[in-house]
N, C-alpha and C positions, 0 to 999 in steps of 0.2 A: 322158312315157313311159307307155304304156298296155299292159295285158295283154288288150285286147279285139281280136278279129280283125276283118277287114274287114266281116263280116256282123253285128258287134255281139255276138258270142258270147264267153263266157268262154274265153280262150286258155290258161288254166292249169287243168289237171286236178288238183284238190287230192287226190283219192283216189289218183291215180297217184304224186303226190309222197310221200304217206305210205308207200306200198309201197317207194318208192325209198330213203327215209331210214330205214333199219332199224338203223343203228349210230350211237352217239354220236360215233364218230370222223369222221363226215361233217361237213365244215366248208363253210359256204355263206354268201353275202352277201344273197341275195334269192330270192324265189320264182321270178322270171324266170330266174335263173341255173340253178337245178336243173331247171326246166322246159325250158330251152334255147329261150326265145322268140326271135323274130326281132329284137326290140329289143335283147335282151342280146347276141346274136351280133354285131349291128352295132357295139355299143360295144366289144366285145372285139377285133374284127377290125381296128379302126383307132383310133388315139389321137385322131384328129380327125374325128369322125363327120360333121360338116356337109360337109367337103371330100369325104369318101368317097362321099357321095350324088351329088356332081356329077362325080366322076371315073369313067371307064370302068374295068372290072375290070383290063384290061391296057392302060394308056395307051401310045400310040406315041411315037416319038422326038420328033416335032414338038410333041406335047402337053407332054412333059417339058421341052423347051427353052423353051416359052412360060412354063411355071410358074417355071422357074429365072430367066428374065429378069424376070418380074414381081416375084419376091421380092427380087432385087437392086435393082430400081428403087424399090420401096416402102421398103426398108431405107435407101437413100440419101436419099430424100425425108424420111423420118422423123427423120433426124439433124439436119435444119435447123429451127431455131426462132429467133424474134426475141429479141434481148437485152432484158432488163427494166431499167428505171431503178431505181437504189438511192438511197433518201433517207436521209441520216444523221440521227442525233439532233441536235436543236438544243442540248440539254444532256443529255449522257449521265449516267445515274445512277451514283454513285460505286461502288456495290456490284456493278454489272453489268459482267461481262467478256464482250465479244462472242464467241460461239462456245462459251462454257462454260455448260452448263445449270445452273439452280438448282432446288431441290426444296423443296416445301412440304407440310406435313401438313394434311389436311383430312378431311372425312367426306362420303360419298355416301349418299343415301337409297335404301333398298330396301324398298318396300312400307311406308314410314313409319318404318323402323328404320335405324340408322346402321351403316355398314361403313367402317372406317378406310382411308384412301388416302394415298399419297405421289404427288404430281403433279409431273412434270418440266415445266419451263418454259424456253423459249428466248427471251431478250430480251422477257420479259413475255408470251409466247405459250404457253399450255399445249398440250403435244403428246402426253403419254403418262401413263397412270394405272398405278400399281403399288400393291400392297397394303402397308398399314402393319404392319410386324412387331410393333409395340408395341401395336396395337389388338386388344382381345379378340375382336372379331368378324371379324378378317381374318387375323391372324398372318402377314401377308405375302402371302396369296393373293388372287386376284381372280376375277371371272367375266366373261363376255362383255359383260354389260350395263354393268359398270363401265368396261371398256375403251372402250366406245362413248361415254362421257360427253364426251370431247373433240370427237368428231364432232358430237354434238348441240349443243355450245357454238357451233360455227361453221356450223351448219345455215343455209343461205340462206333457208329457208322460215320461220324464226322470225319471230314478230311484231315489228315494228320501230317502231311508233308507236301511241299511243292512238287509239282509234276511237270516234266518237260517231255512233250510228246507221249504222255501216258506213263513215263518212267520216273521214279523218285529222283529228285535233284535237291541241291542245297539252295538255301535262300541267297547265298553269295553268288551262285550261278545265275539266279534270277536277276539280281542287281546288276550283274555284268551285262546281261542282255538288255535290261532296261536302260543302262547307261548308253548303249549303242542307239536305242530308240530315242532317247533324249537328245543325243547329238544330231540324229537325223531330223527330228522335229525342230530343233533349234535352227538348223540350216534351211529347212523348208518352211519355217513358221507354222509347222503343224500340218502341212499339206498332206492329204491322204489319210490323216488320222481321225479317229472318232472315239468318243466315250459313249457307252450305253449305261445309264444310271437308272435306279429305281425311283419311285416317288419318295421324296424326302422333304423334311422341314428343318434340317440342321443348318443353323446360321454359319457354323464353321465350315461345313462342306460347301455351302453356297459361296462363301468367300474364297475357298480354294478353287472352285470352278471358275470364278471370275478372274482369279490370278492366272489360271492356266490360259484363259482366253486372251489375257493381256500378253502373256509370254508367247503363245502360239496363236496368232490371229486367224489362221486358216483351219484351226482345229474345230471339229464339229462335235456338238454335245447333243445327244438324243436321250429321251426319257421313255422307258417302257414300263407301263403300269397296267397289268392285265385286269386290275380291279378299278380302273379309272372310271369316274362318273362325271363327264364334262358338262352335263346339262346346266348345273348351277352357274358355273363360270361363264358359259356362253350366254345365259340369260342376263347375268349381271353386266357383262360387257355391252350387250345390246341396250339394256335399260339405263345403266349408270355410267357407261364409258370406262369401266375398270372391272377387273376380276375381284369381286367381293364375295365373302362367305357369310351366310346367315348364321347367327347364334340364337338359339331358342331359349326362352325362359318359361319352362313348363310349370314352374311353381307359381306363376302369375295367371294361369289360364282358368277359364270357366268352361269354354267349349273348344274342342280341338277337332279338326278335320284332317285326316291323313289321306293324301293322294298317293297311295302305294309307298308310303314311307314307313320303314321298319325302324323307327328311331329308338326302340327299346333293345333291338338286337344288332343293329348295324351302325357304322359310322364312328368316328373318333370321339364323339361326345356321348356315346350310348350309356355309359355308367352314370354320368351326371344327369342325363335326360331321364333315365329310369328313376333315379332318386327324386328328382323334382316332380316327375309325373305322379308317383304314388303319394307324394306329400299332399296332393290335393284329393287323394282317394282314401285316406285313412279315416275310417269312421269308428267312433267308439260310443257315441250317444245319438239318440234320434234327432237332436238339434244340429248335428254336424252336417256340413255341406260337402258335395262331391263335384268334381269336374265331370264333363261328359265327353266321350271320345267316339267319333264316327270314323270308320275306316273303310276306304274303298281300295281294294288291293287285287293284284293280279296273280298272287300266289299266297298260300297260307303262311303267316308269320306270327311271332309271339306278340307283336303289336296288335295285329288283328284279333288274336285270342283275348287280349285285354280290353278290346273295344266294347262299348255298350251297344253299338249297332255296327254291323259289318256287312259289306256287300262284296261279292267276288265277281269280277268282270274280266274279260279278255284284255291282255296288255294293249292291244291296238285300239281299245275304246277309251283309254285313260285321257287322251288329249280332248276328246269330245266331252268327257265329264268335266274336265277343267274349264273348257269353254262355256259349258252350260252353267257352271257355278258362277263364273264371272258375270254372265248375262243375268242370272237370277239376283245376284247381289246389287246389280245396277238397276234392277227393275225392268229389264228388257226381256223380250220373248226370245229365248234361245233357239237357234236354228239347228243346233247339233242334236242328233238322234242318238240316244243311249238306251241301255237296258235298265236304267234306274227309274223306278216308279216316281211319278210326279209328287205323290204324297210324301215319299221319303225325302226328295230334294227340297220340298217346301218346308218340312219340319227342320231339316238341317240348316237351311238359310235363315229361318226365323230364330233358331238358337244362336247362330253366329251374330245376327244383328242385335239380339238381346244382350249378348256378352260384350259387344262393342270392342273397346280396346283390350279386353281380356279374352278375346277370341284369338285363335291361331289356326292358320291353314299351313300344313307342312307338306311340301312336295317330296316325293321319293327321290333319293340321290340318283337312282338309275333312270329317272324319267327324262324326257326331252326338255330342251330349252323352253319350249312353249309352256309346258306344265309348270315349270319353275317360275316363269314370268307371270303366269296366271295366278299362282299362289302368292307371289310377291304383291301383285296388284290387289288381290283379295285382302291381304293383310293391311295394305295401305288404305283401302276404302273403309275398312273397319276401324281404323285408327290404332291398329296394333303395333305399327312401327315405333320403335323406341320403348315399347313395353314388353310384349311377349316375343318380339323378334327384333334383333339388332344386326347391323351389317358391319363387318370388319374387313380389313385388307386380308386377302387370302394367305394363310400361313404357309401354304405349299407353293406359292407363286415362285416360279423359277424360269429364267429365260433359257429356252432350249431351241434347237434347230429342227425339232420335229419328233415324231414317235418312231416306233420300230418299223412301220411301213415306209416312212421316209428314208430311214437308214437302208432298208432293203433295196429301195429304188436307187439310192446313191451307190451302193455296192454293185448293183447291176450295170450302172453307167461307168464303172471303173473309177469313180471319184473317190472311193475309200478303199484302202488296201490294208489298213491296220485298225483293229477294233479291240478296245479294252472294255470288258463287261464287269461292272461293279455290282455284285449281288444278284442280279437278275438271272433268270433261266429261260431265255427266249426259245430254246429248242423245244421246251415243253409248253410254254404259255403263249407261244405265237398264235395269232388267229388263223383260221382256215384260209387257204389260198396263198399263204406266204411260205415258200420253201426256204426257210431260214437255214436249214442244214446245207443246202446247196450253196446259198449265198455265203455263209461263213466258211465253207470249204474252199471258196475261191480267193479268200484274202490271204495276204502273205503272213500276217501275224494275228493270232487271236489269243488274247489274254483273258482269263476268267478268274474272278475273285469271288469265293463263296464258301459257305459252311460245309457243303457237301460236294463230293465228286458227282455232280448231277448230270443230266443229259447234255447240257452245254459244256460242262467241264470235260466230258469224254472227247469232245471234238477239238478242244482248245490246244494250242501249241504250248501254252503255259497255264497251269492252274495254281493259284495261290490260296492256301487255306485262310479263311476269314476268322477273325475273333468273334466269339459270341458276345451278345449285348452285356452279359454279366462278366465279361472279360475286358470290356472296352471303356475308353474315355471318349465322350462325345457330348453333343448337346442336341436338343430337339424341341420343337414347338408343339403345343397342345391345340385342341380344337378351337380355343378362344384366343390363340396367339401367345399364350404364356410360354416362356422359355424355361426349360428345366435341364438339369445336368444328368448325364449318363456316366456313372463311375463304376469301376470294376470291383467285383467282390472277390475275385481270384485271378491269379496270373494266367495268361493263356495256356491252356492245357497242352496244346499242340503247336505252340509258337505261331498262332494265327495272327494276322495283321488286320488292323482296322482299315476302313475305307479312307480315312484321313491319311494314314501312313502310305497307302498306295498312291494317292493323289500327290503327296509330298515327293515321292520317288519320281513320278512323272514330271514334277516340277524341278527335278535336279537335286533334291535333298535326299541323300541316300542313307543318312544316319539320323533318324528322327526319334523323338520321344512323343508318343501319342498324347500324354498329358500336356506337354508343352505346346503341342499344336492347338489344342483347345484353349489352353490358358492364354496363349498369345492373342487369340481372337477377342477375349474378354478383358481387354486392357482397362476398360472403364470401371471394372470391379477391383477394389483394393483387396488386400489379403483378408481382411475381416469379412468383407462382403462375399468374397469367393468362398471362404470357409462356411459362411452362413448358407450360401446357395447349395453347397454340398450337403450340409447337415439337414436343411429343410427339403431338399430335392427340387426346389423351384426358386427362380429369381423373384424376389419380392417386387410387387407392383409391375409385373411384366406383361400383363394381359393387354391385348390390342385395344385401342380406343375405338368406340363406335363411330362409324362414318354416317353423316347425315345424307339421306338419299331421297329422291323424288321419283315416283314411278310415272312415266309418260302415259297419257290417256289411251294411246293406241298400241301399247306394248311394244313401241319402237318397231312396228311392222312385223313382229313375230306372229306367225300363223300356224295352226295345226298342220303337221306334215304327214302324219300317219292317218290312214283310213282303216276303219275296222274291216278286217279281212273276212272272207267267207269260209276260209279253210281253218286249219288248226294253227294257233299261235304257239310259239316257243318262248318260254320265259327262262332266261339264264339266271342262275343265282350262284353266289360263292358259298361253298360249304361253310357253315358257321364256325367250325373248328379248324379245318385244314386251310381255309381261305383259298388262295390260288394254287395250293398244293405244296407250299413251302413247309408246312407242318405235317406232311404225310408220314414222316418217319417217327412221329410221337405216338407211342402205343396208347398212352392215356387218352389222347384225343380220338384216335381211331375207335376206341372202345366206349367212348362216352356217347350215350344215346342222343340222337338229334331230338330237339324238344318236341316236335309235333309228330314225326313218324316213328321215333324210337329206333331208327335204323342204325346199326353199327357195322364197322368194317366193310364199308362199301356205300354205293349210292344207287338210286333207282330213278326211273322216269315217273314223275308224279302226275296222276290224272284224276279227274273227278269221277264219282260213281256213275253219272249219266253218260259220260264219254266212254267209260269202261263197258257200260251196258250196251251202248251203240256199237262199239268195236268188238264186243264179245271177248274181252280180254280180262284176265284175272291177275291177282297178285303173283308176282314172280314169273309170269309168262313173258318170254322174250319178244320184243317188238323192234322193228327197224324204223328209225326216225331219219327222214331225208329232207334236206332243205338247201336250196341254192347250190345244187351239184355235189353236196357232201352228205354222208350218212353215217350213222353209228347204230350198233345194236345195244339195247339196254333192257333191263327187266322192268316191267310195269309195276306200279304200286298205287293202289286206289286210296285217295286221301279225302275224307269227308270235308266239305266246304271249299274244295278246290274249284276254280272257275271252269265252266264247261268249255269244250273245244280248245283247250289249252293244255300244254304239257310243260312241266317244269323240269329243267335239266340243271344239275349242280356241277360246278367245276371244282377241281382239286383232287380228283381221283384218276386212276389209270396210269399212275407213275410206273416207270420201268426200272428204277434204281431204288436202293434202300431196302434193307432186310425186312423192316416192318411194313413199309409201303407196298412191298410185293405180296405180303400176306392178304392185303385187302382186295376185295373184288371191285366191281364197278366199271364204269366207262369213262372215257376222256372226252368231256364236252367241248374242249378247245378245238377238237377236230371238226365241229359243226358251227362254231361261233366265228363270225367274221368281224374284223375291226374291234371296236370297243362296244359292240351292240349288246344290249341286255334283253332284247326280245326280237323275234323274227316272225314273219307271217308266211302263210302258204306252205306249211310243213305237211309232209305225207307220212302216214304211219302204216306199216305193213306188219302183219302178224307173222312171227316165225313159228316153227313147229316144235320148238324146244322151250324149256324153262331155264331160268338163271337163278342162282342162289341170292336171296336177300335175307339178311339176318336182322331180326328185330326183337327187341325185348318187351314189346308192348303186351304180350300175354304172360310174361313171367311174374311170379308172385301176385297172382290175381286174388282179389278179395271181393269178387263180384256178388251181386245180389244183396248187398247190405247198404246201410245209410253211411256212405263214405264221405262224399263231398256234399255239404249243405250250403245252399245259396238262396239269395232273395234279392229283389230290387230294393232301392233306397226307400221308395214309398212303402213297400211291404215291411221293411225294417222299422220304419217310423210307426206303422200301425201295430206291429207286433215285434218288439225288440228281441223277444225270446223265440224267434222263428226256428232256431236250430232244434228246439224241443218238439215242434209241431210234427205229429205223425211219426215220431221217432221213438224207438223203445227206450224206456226209462232205465236208469242204472240201479241195480240192486243196492240196498243200504246195509245188508248184512253179509257176513262172510264166515266161512268155517275157520279161516286162518286169523290169528291175532294180528293186531296192528303193530307196525314197526315204530319203535321210539326214535326220535331224532333230536338229540341234545345239542347238536352243532348245526351243520347246514343240512338242508333238504333240497337238492338241486331239482330244477324243473325247467321246462321249455314251453313256449307258446309260439305258434306259427300262424301268421295272418294270411289267409288265402286270398284276401282282397288285394294284397300287395305283392304276392308271389307272381312273377312273370314267367316262370319256367325256364330261366336262362341257363340252368345247370351249373352255375358257378359253385354252388354249395357241394355238389357231388364231386366235382374236380378238386375242390379244396380239401374235402374229406379224404380223397385218395392220396393227395400229396402229403397231408399231415400224418396219416396213419399207415403209411407204407403198404397200401393196398395194391396187390399185384394185378396187372392185366393178365387175362387168361388166353387171349387169342380168339380168332373167329370160330374155330370148331367148338371150343368149350362154351362160347357165348350162345351158339346155336342150340346147345344142349340145355341152356338155362343155368350155367354154372358161373356166370359173372360174379365177381367178388365185391362189388360196390356195397359199402355199408349203408349208404343212403341212396334212395332212389326218388325220382320225381315222377309220380304217376300222372298221366294225361287222360282226362275223361272228356267225353262228349255228352251233350244233352240235347234232345230234339231230333229233327229230321236229318237224314244222312247227307242231304244236299246243302244244308245251311245250319249246322248245329252250333251250339255254344261250346266253348272250349274251357276246360278247367285244369289247373295244375295243383298237385298236392305232394309236397315233400314228405317222405315217410322214412324217418330214422327209427332206431329202436325206441319203443315207447317207455322203457324203464318202468315197468308196471310195479305198483305196490303189491299186488297179488299176482306175481309173475307166473304164468303157466309153465314156463321153461324150468324154473328152479325146482319144482316139486318132482320132476320126472328124471332129473339127471342122476344116474346111479353112482357117480363118483364125486359128486359135489363140485363139479367144475363151473357151474353157473350159480352164483351166490349173490346175496343181497348185502350191500355195504352199509356202513354206519350212516352214510349221507344219502342213501336212497338210490344208489346206482345198481343196476343189474349187471354185475361184473362177470367176465369170462376168464377163468384161470386156465391158460393154455396148457401148462404142463400137467394138469390133471385130466384134460379132455382125452378120451379114448375114441371119439368119433362115432358114438352110437347114433347120434342125430335125433335122439328122442326130443330134445329141446326144440329143434327146428320143426318137427312134426307137430308139436304141441303149441307152437306160436301162431296165433290167428292173424298176426300182422305180416308174416312172411319177411322178417327183417334179419334173419340169421343166414350166414353164408358158410357153407362147408368147403374146406380146402381139399379138393379132390386130388390135385396134382402138385408136384414140386415146382411152383412158379418162380421161386427164388433159388439162386445157386448159393450153397453154403461151402463150396470148395474154394479155398483161396487161390488155387491155381486156375480155376475156371471163371471165377467172378471177374466181370469186366468193370469198366468205369461207371456203369449205370448203378452199381451198388452204392456209390457215393451220394446218391440222391436221398438215401434213407434217413429218416428222422431218428437220431440216436436215442430219443426218449420214448420210442415206441418199438416194441419187439417185432422182429421180422419172423412171421409165422411159417412153419413147415407144413407139410401135408398131414392130413388126418385130424385136424382140429377144427372146431367151430369158432367163428369170429363174427363180430358185429359192432355196431356203434357203441362207444363208451362214454358219450358226452365229453370226449377229449379229456379223459381222466388225467392224462399227463399234464395238461394245462391247469386243471384244478389243483393237482398236487404242487406244481411249481408256485402258483400264487399263494397257496396255503402255507408253504414253507417260508416264502418271503414275508407274509404277514406275521408268522410266528417269530421270525428273526427280528422284525420291527416291533414286536409286542403289541399287536393291534388286531382287530377283527377284519375279516375280508370285507371290502367295500362292495356295494351293489354295482354290478357292471364290470367289476375288476376281472372276473373270469369270463373269457370270450371263447366260445367254441370255434373251430375252424369254419364250419358252415355258416355260422352267424357272422364271423368277421368278413367272409368273402361276399356275402349277400349285398348287392348294390342297392336294394330297395329296403333294407332293414326289416325284412319280413320275419326274421327269427329273433326271438327274445329269450335269453337264458339268465337264470339267477337262482338265488336262494329263496324259496317260498316261505321260509321261517321268518324272513324279514318282511314285516307287514307293509313297509313302504317301498319294497322292491318293485322295479318295473314289471318283472314277470308276474308278480301278484296282481298288479293293476291290469295287466293284459288278461289274466285269467278271470278277473272280475267283470270283464266286458260282457254284456248280455248275450252276444253271439258266440261266446266261448263254449266249446263242446269237446268231449273226448271221443276218440275213434273207437267204435265198437264197444262203447261203455256198457252196453247191455250184458256183456260177458263178465262183468265185475272184475276185470283185471286192474282197474283203477290206474290208468296210464299217467305218468308224470309229464308226458308230452301231450299237449292239447292243441286245438285249432280254433281259430276265429273264422266263422263262416264267411263265405265270399258274398260281398255286397256290390251290386252294379247299379248304374244310374241310367236306365233307359228312358227315352222320351215317351211319355204317356200317349202321345198322338200316334206313335208307331207300334207300341207294344201293348199287350193286354195288361191290365193292372197286375203288378207283380205279386205273386204268391210265394210263400216260403216253400222251397222244394228240397228234396234230398234224393240221393241216388243210391 
């Protein structure tokens, strides 16, 4: 979708948009919407844009009859599929009951840190990941990447056999060659050998590395982490003499200042931080209090979207802002010049001082050591140390001989001739300026261990398939130092080996048991404690103890290093789903819209409206970005609220291997990134004469022009708790249709917009639970994505600095459902407990229900996205939830409130001869949400939590003026701006 006209000119007049958006009451989803571009009108006029392009504006009777006949024929053909053979167990396990899932606690890795998970397994087949409520890094929440773990497990592109010089070989042959290497290293004490490992917090792996150092004193160990953020460790070493890690307590805060910290979307503690942050933002009555968040950031994030006050600045200005903040807190006149207004800074500082020990200044992980040191000093001066922030020994501390650049130099000096790579993919993730391919081509032996035959594996002399996390025994530490166990849910599908097994082989142990390797490290745990750790997923009382620290008055000599540049700054970010590219082959993640841009199947170069106006560049137009002797071509994408004279580039795309990864578009930002830098200055942008495809879902399922998101300030809420009714159409009280009787349950949902952070975990969880097929980039571009749940992103206010709002939109399950009365075959029906159900084997694909749905929550299955041929079906079929049907083409599908979960709990309650308890039924979206923004339950129970939520004064129904009487309702968003900076809040709607 592009904003370029046929002659290549910018189709959006930014200056005209600024004049149009004069009120904060203006609610909009994209620049194309308020500009009224042809592309936007095309998406609004028809729910199925690809069909609209092929249809005449007024089709005649013959055309309509042909289309109806085709839909009937296709629906009938789609209902036919060959039966599959069922092979029974030869010996069924005693503890296994067919059809009844089992659940195991394990831990998934996130950038080297652990997040606890509960994995659902059907007959030994993992199908769904949930958060572990007992794990300190999860508390029951998950994110999109965790949900995709089961898809990666059954990925047919995974490496399946050892490869020697690119040819299949046996594991026995690999062991023979490794035996020769062990003999060589034993004789030379490891001379010329090197290991390249990823970032890790595994105690067992650390012990194995220390054992190898002892056995081979001359062996070198390097660590390559393309997502490394060394600023915090450098600051803590300078200030405290040791590498310490801050742990934040957002549930104790009154005022928070973020210095480019996306603590809601990034970092190993993000799920807990999100839960704790919204705990201070949940308002139900006018007497409730709220914390206040100020965000100064160099690229738009979901943390900035949640802020009460947000300022966008160039990355090179952040150190000056930190210096000015320190000076203001100490009462000194700051010498640093920044673009921040003095009134804004004064209000921020006054709020921090008033909060005292309940204040918190959070530095961005990617920021420099000085910004981190300044934040630590600010917290110390406010008395926050020990309350809202504590320091622990770094869980990922590991003694290494350097990074990838140091290894590169050692290879060039002929000091290293043998390299063993564990999990990393340096040929893709290496920074610009390092010719890693040339360096690795010069070594005598290159061994690669990984899940895929990736870029590095193609060059390796030996490639060894790795076991997936769900196939592995291991251990790992969380953000707070807690240690948890990684236990397998299934035997390795392709005889993959864990990193522990490979290190054991290098140590001379050629016949090892991965469980024994981990168990031997934890000798202090007796059998009972070991079983408890496996059952709970975490070792009891394992969190690191806080370390007492004192911040030196002069910040140990740390000074701002960067100066605000006069040119264009580059801000590098990791893609929220693909990270450093390791998840690029997961179709669920490729197709999951990015929270703010809604881009799928690719990336773009993000710029501000003002910069786009100056450069005369529009959405999708190709630009060349050059910096420090390197350059890339990328499509531009205009993002409201983006800092001016700054361009955001995301890493993780541009992969050259993997069937799914190759489908995605985008550029490889590693080609422009040097070292571990997260921002660069002095970039040059040159316009190309062509455009590049950028696929975004931001225009799909539009409900524009209506009171969608309703919001107010805390002060306005206190003055008018019923603000969601102000200037909004009232709901009719009468209906032509009779009321439905509910003698048992009456299911309902409430979604709190104040606590929704737009993280998209709910969308990914819905896809995993309900067997929702990805459709690919071409179908996404046509608006045919199949997600049953979407999270709409809205803006309010001026294009340069708007407010941002998120709204999850599942099926509303209307009492007076418009879809039910138009279905000619009774495929969409009302159930006894109030669900709007879809009977797939009745549906003939007329799509009348979708056209009659004002919420745009129904999805038509245009193509055969799932294979029903047993000879064609690959291992990815194993990820399907057996309790949810796998749909064929030609049927309509939508959110069901996870009816399979309702049925399972109802059956269990009937077996136990009791009523369903409140909160016993948990939908997939509700269970995944890290902020508990979604509440589900039986509204017939007067004491149910969902009833209490719906009784809140800010509760409202979406488009209630249509008299559909939705079962899903919303709590209007409430923010807490500083009255000195903002006008007195008034209730608004969009």
